N, C-alpha and C positions, 0 to 999 in steps of 0.2 A: 580145359580149364585145369590149372594146377592148384595145389593146396599144400599147406604146411601144417604140421601137427605139433602139439605140446603134450607131453606125458611124463609122469614121474617114474614110469616103468621102462627101463632101458630095453627090455625084451621087445617092446613094440616098435623099436627103431624110429623114435620120433625125430622130427626136425629140431625141436627144442626139448631138452631134457630138464625137467624141473617141475615144481609144484606151482599151480596157478594162484594159490592163496598165500604165498609168501611175499613179504615186502620186497625182497630182492629177486623177484621173478625174472626169468631169463628172456622174456619177450622184448624185442626192440620197440622203442617208442615211435608213435605216429608212422606206422609202416603198412598196415593192412586196411583194405577197403571194406572187408567183411570179416567178422569173426562169428563162429558158431560154437555153442557149447550145449550139446545135447546130452542130457543125463550126466552132467558134470557137477553143477553147483551143490547138489545134495550130498556130494561126497567130500566137500571141502570143509575144513575146520573153521575157515574164516571167509564166508562168501562175500562179505563187503570188500575185503582186500582183493579177492578174485575179480570182482566187478571193476575195482579201481585199475587193476593191471590190464584187463581187457580194454577198458576205456582209453587208457594211455597208449595201448598198442594200435588203436584205430586212428586212421587219418581223419581230419575234420570232414564231416559229411559222411563218414563211414557208418556202416550198419552192423548191428549185432542181433543174433537170434539165440534165444535160450529156451530149452525145454526141460522141465523137471517133473518127476512123478508126484502125484498127490496121494492117490488111492492105490498104493502098492506096498506089498510086504517089504520088510527089511531085505536088502539085497546087497550084493558085492559089486565092485570091490569095497571092502570095508575101509574106512568108516562110512556109515550111511547116516548122516547127521540131521538133515533138514527136509521139510516139506514147505515149499514157499508159495504162499497165496498171492493173488493179484495185489493186495495191499502190501504184502511183503516185498514184492518186486518193485512197486512204486517207491517204497522206502529205500531199498537197496540202490536203485538207479538214480535217486534224487540227487541232482547236482553233478552227475557224471554222464548220464545218457538220457535222452528224451524218449519216453515211451511213445511208440507209434501205434501199437496195438497189443492187446492181450486177448488170447483165445483159450478156451478150455476144451480138452478132449473129454467130452461128457461121458459119464457112466450112467446109462439109462436105469440101471438097477439101484443106483444110490444118488438121488438128487442132492446137489450141493457138495458132492464128493467126486470131482472129475478124476479121470485116470491121470491126467497131466495138465500142466499149465505151459502155454507157449507165449513167449514175449518177443516182439520185434521192437528194436530201439535204434536210435541214431545219435551220433555224436555231433554236437553243434560246431 
């Protein structure tokens, strides 16, 4: 399986160089069957625009997976802007991607404060 990457850090040698949350993101439209953003959205200044860009990059019927921390200290790379709840994901994805499932990586020591939120979504 091959994959392509997007990063704003040239040192990572990404396939696409740019920021996911800018209106003029460098991702091609309707190109990918799957996009995965693990521990990405919390570092964006505009997560709504990031979701827009990822949704536009997906082919119809394509899937997206997101994982963001909830119960985690501030971390790098900075900025570290957001913690996104299940309700927050539903609001961010509304009208762009259809939520297929939301799961929590539970923290047994802190009920209602999961380690992370995982979301699986699909483009209609």
